[in-house]
N, C-alpha and C positions, 0 to 999 in steps of 0.2 A: 461447628462452634457458633454461639450467638453472644454478641457483645451488645450491650446497652450504652449508648452514648447520650447523655442529657445535653441539652442546648439550650442556652438563653439567648442565641444569635450573637454572642459576643465573640471578639478575637480569641479569647482564652478557650471557648468551646470549640472554635474552627481548629486550634492548635491540638485539642485533645482529638479530635476527628483524624487529623493529619497522624498523630502519634499511633492511634489505635490501627490504622491501616499499615502503617510502618511496622508494627509489631505482628499484626496477624494477616496481613495480606488481603488480597482482592476477593478471595472465594469464601471468606468468612460473612455470616450473616449478621448485619449491622442493623440495630433499631435506634433510630435518632429519634429522640423524645423531647417535647417541650410540655412543662406543666403551668398551669395558670390557676390563680385563685384571687377573688376580690379583696380588696383592703378590709381589715375588720370593722364591721359597720352594722348597724340595725336599721338602716334607712330602707324604705320600701322600694328603693330603685335596685335592689340587688340582682333581681331576676335578669333585668334588662343589662345591667352591667356585665354580668357572666356572659351573656350573649356576646358582648362586644369583645370581651377577653377572648372567648372561644375564637371569634371570627380573627382577631389579631393574631392567636397562636396558629390558626390554620394558615393564614397568609405568611407568617413568619417562616413556618416549616417548608412551604412551597418554595419561598425564596432560597432558604437554606439548602434544599433538596437540589435546586438547579446549580448552585454553586457547587456542591459536593459531587455531582454527576458530571460536571464540567472539568473538574479536577480530576476525578477518579472514574472514568467512563467504564461502564460495565459493573460498577460496584454493586454488591447484592445489598440493597437499603430498603428497610421499611421505616415508615415514620408513623409517629403516635403523638396526639395532643391529648393530655390528661388533665382533667380538673383536680385540683387538691395542692396541699403543702408539697413543695418540691422534693423533700427528703422521703416522705410517704409515698408519693406518687412514684418515685424512681425505684425505691425498694419493691413496690408493689409490681411494677412493671417488669423488674428482674425476675419475680416468682412467676408472673403470668407467663412470660416468654421463655421460662426455664433457661435464662441466660447463663453464661459461665463466667461472665465477668462485666463490671461496670467500669467505664473509662470516662472520666469527666474533668473538665478544666477548672483550675483554681485561680483566684487573683490575690494579690497582696503584695506588700512592699518590703517589709522587714521582719526578721524573726522567723524561726521554724514553725511556729503556729500560724502566723499570719500568711506565710508563703504556701505552706502545705495545706492548710485547713482553712478554706473559707466556711462560713457558718453551715452552709448547705452539705459541702463534703464531708464535714466533721460528723454532722448527724447521720449522713448516709452510711458512714462507716461504722456508727454505732449500731445501727438498726439493720443494715442488709446482711443477708445470710450468705453472701458470696464475695469472691475477691474484688476489691475496688482500687483502681489506679487513679491517684489525684495528680494531674499534670499543670505544673505552672503556665500561666499564660504566656510568659516570655520565654519558655524554655525552648532552646535551640535542638531540635529534633537529631537523634542519633540512635544507633542500636545499642541496647544494654549489654555492653561486652564486660563491663565491671559492675557487679552486683554486690551491694552491702546488705546482708541480712542481719538486721540488729535484734537481738533476742538474749533473755535471761537463761536460756537453755530448757527451760519448763516447756517444752514441746511434746505434747501428747498427742498429735494427730498427723495424718499423713498429709503432704502437700497436695493440693489438687493438680491433676493432669495437665491443666493448662498452664499452671505455674511452673511445674517441671519442665514443659516444653519451651518455655522462654529462657530456661537456665541451660539449655543443652549446649549452646554457643558461648557461653558465659564464664567468667571467672567468678566464682562466689567466694566472699569473705564473710564468715559467720563471726559477728562481733559481739562480745559480752563486755559490758562495762560494769564493774564493780565499785562500790564506794570505797572498800577497804580491801588491801592486799590479802590473799589467800582467803577469799570470801567464797570461793567455789566449792560447794560441798560435794560429798561423794555421790549423792543422790543427783544433783547437777550434773556431775561428769558422766554418770550412767545415761542421762537423758541426752547430754552431747555426743555419746558414742552411737546412741540409737538413732540421732539425727545424721551423723556421719554415715551410717549405714544406709539410711534413707537417701542420702545424696550419693551413693556409690555410682560411679559412671559419669559423674559431673566433676568438673575441675573445681576444687574447693578447698578452703583451708579454714582454720580456726584461729581467732585471736581473743585475747583477753586483755583489757587496758582498765587502769584505776582512775576514777576521777569522782569528785564529790557532785559534779553537775553532770548528769547522765545524758541529759538532752544536748547540752552544748559538746559533750565529748563525741556523741554521734555526728552532730553536724560538723565539728572540726576534722573528724576522721574522714568523712564523706568528701569534704574539700580537698584535704590534704592529699588523699589518694585518687582524686580524680574519678569517683565513682558515677556511674550512670543513673542508678536508680537505688533507692533504698527500699527493703522489704521488711515488714514486721508482722506480727500476730498481735493485734492491739488488745484483745481481751485477755491475753496471757501477760502482757508486758507492763509492768507497774509503772515505767517511765512514760510510756504511751498514755496511761491513765492521766498521770500528772500533766502531761502535754495538753491534753483536751480539756483539762479543767480550768474554770475562770480565773484561778488564782495564780496561774502560771505567770512568772515573771516576765515583763516585756524587755529585759535586758539581753534576750537572745538576738542581739543585733545582727549577726552574719545571716546571710541569706542561704537557705537550703533550697537552691533554685533548680532541683532536679526532681523527677517524678518518685512518687512513693507509692508503693503496692501494698495494701494491707489484706491480710488473710483471715477470713472469718472462722 
C-alpha cells in the first residue's frame, strides 16, 4: 500500500502523519511531499525565485524527514518536492505513485466547512481520483472504532479494498438524512440493500433521520454518538456538494473535529 502525505511543515501536517501511521502501520510505503509555487507575478525575477523556493522545499523536507524517522524509526518513507499548485501537485503525485490513499492535515476553527476543508483539501477532494482522509490539526488521534458513513444511499460502486480494511474492526453506522419523512424511495431502498450486501462481514447498521439542515444533522449525529471518523462519497452526495459551495452558511458553528474520509 502507498500513502501520499502532503506537508507544509505545520503541526497539522505532522498530526496527519501520526494518524496515517496509526491507521496503516510501519510497513506501508509513505510518500511525504511538499509543493511550492511562486506568487502570481510577471516580474523578471521568477526563475531565481523558483530556485529559492525549491531550495527551501528541499530543506524543509529534509528537516521533516529527520523528525519523522526519529519518531517512527524504520518507517518506509519516500520524499518528494514538486513545483506547482498544491492541489494539482498532490493529485498528480498520487497518480504517479499509484497511491492507494491521500492523508492530509487541515486547519480551521469553526464550522464543518472550515474544520474539515481547508482550501487545498477541498480542491484535492474534488480532483483526486482516490480516497482522501482530511485530519483536523488539533485532532487527538485514536483508532476509528465508530465510523459514520453519511450517504443518500445512491451508492453505485464498490468500496476500495483499503477502505474496507479500515472498517474490519469498526462499528459502521450508515446514516441517511432526509429533509422530509418517508422520503426514501424504493430505488434508494434497493441501493441500501446492495450496500448492506457489500458490507457483509462488517459490524454495521442503517439509520435514517429527518432534518431540513443535512450538514448540521450529520455534525450533530457525529458528536452525539462519539464518532471517530466520517466517511462519504462526495461526488454522489448532494449535501457534500452544498458543503463545499461558497454560499454555504457559516452558521455551522459546531466543530466537526474528527477526520473525514472521502471516496472518489
